[in-house]
C-alpha positions, 0 to 999 in steps of 0.5 A, spaced: 706 180 568 709 178 563 710 172 567 701 171 568 700 173 560 704 168 556 703 162 561 695 164 560 695 165 552 701 160 551 696 154 556 690 157 552 692 157 545 696 149 547 688 147 550 685 148 544 683 141 541 686 138 546 684 131 550 682 135 556 679 140 551 675 134 548 673 131 555 669 139 557 666 136 550 664 129 552 662 131 560 658 137 558 654 133 553 653 127 558 651 132 566 648 137 562 650 142 567 656 147 566 656 151 573 659 143 577 662 142 571 667 148 570 668 148 577 670 141 577 675 144 572 678 149 575 680 146 582 682 141 578 687 145 574 689 150 580 691 144 582 695 139 578 698 146 575 701 148 581 703 142 583 707 142 576 709 149 576 712 147 583 716 142 581 718 147 574 721 152 579 724 146 584 728 144 578 729 151 576 733 151 582 736 145 582 739 145 576 741 151 574 746 153 569 747 155 562 745 147 560 739 147 563 737 154 560 737 151 554 734 144 557 728 149 558 728 151 551 729 145 547 723 142 551 719 150 549 721 148 542 719 139 542 711 142 544 711 146 538 712 139 535 708 135 539 702 140 539 702 141 532 699 133 533 691 134 534 689 130 540 683 125 541 679 123 546 677 116 546 670 113 546 673 108 552 676 114 555 671 118 556 668 119 563 661 116 565 657 119 569 658 116 574 653 116 582 658 121 584 656 128 580 657 132 574 662 136 580 667 130 582 667 126 576 669 133 572 676 134 578 678 127 578 678 126 571 680 133 569 686 132 575 688 125 571 687 127 564 692 132 565 698 129 568 703 128 562 698 133 558 702 138 553 698 143 558 702 140 563 709 140 562 708 147 559 706 149 567 712 145 569 716 149 563 714 155 566 715 154 572 723 153 571 724 159 566 718 165 570 720 161 578 714 164 580 709 159 582 703 162 584 703 166 577 704 160 573 699 156 577 694 162 576 696 164 569 696 157 566 689 156 570 687 162 566 688 159 559 685 152 562 679 156 563 679 160 557 680 156 553 674 150 556 668 155 558 667 155 551 667 147 550 662 146 555 658 152 553 658 150 546 658 143 547 660 139 540 659 145 536 665 149 537 669 144 534 666 144 528 666 151 528 674 154 530 679 150 525 683 146 530 689 146 524 690 153 524 689 154 533 694 149 533 700 151 528 699 158 532 700 155 538 706 151 535 709 157 532 708 161 540 712 155 543 717 155 537 718 163 539 719 162 547 724 156 545 728 160 541 727 166 546 729 161 551 735 159 548 736 166 545 737 168 552 741 164 556 747 163 550 748 170 553 743 174 546 
């Protein structure tokens, strides 16, 4: 249960103001078809985060040892700092409505934009820490949906209402707490 709730909370908070959340807003305002967009986000996230969680678990299994646990802990601390840097989606990066429709455009755009994103990196670290691909994938996907479904329905109104700086600070504190906990655990605490 800890892996599920931690994974969901970490990704939901990290996703607020992230470029994929901004992408959800752009897609919602361009297509105005919430259900295909939400399904595109869901399937893209499941695929992307399953790969990331598997990679994290595989790397942890190969590189097991105290120094690797320290590296994972330091990775979470670095994620805390990275979370404080606001993302933006350049106009030329945004998807344009295409002949492929809302679902396929969302599916491909979300999968590609999520590559190397802080939520994907967090999923790799969570996979390495918890070593449970299915639960980490479920949790991180839940976190993505918790953040992005309201973005799809509320569009750009959400970024005017939610104090992103405060939410980024909370997400950074969460990453820092997890990182320090992993480091403490690696040190035998």
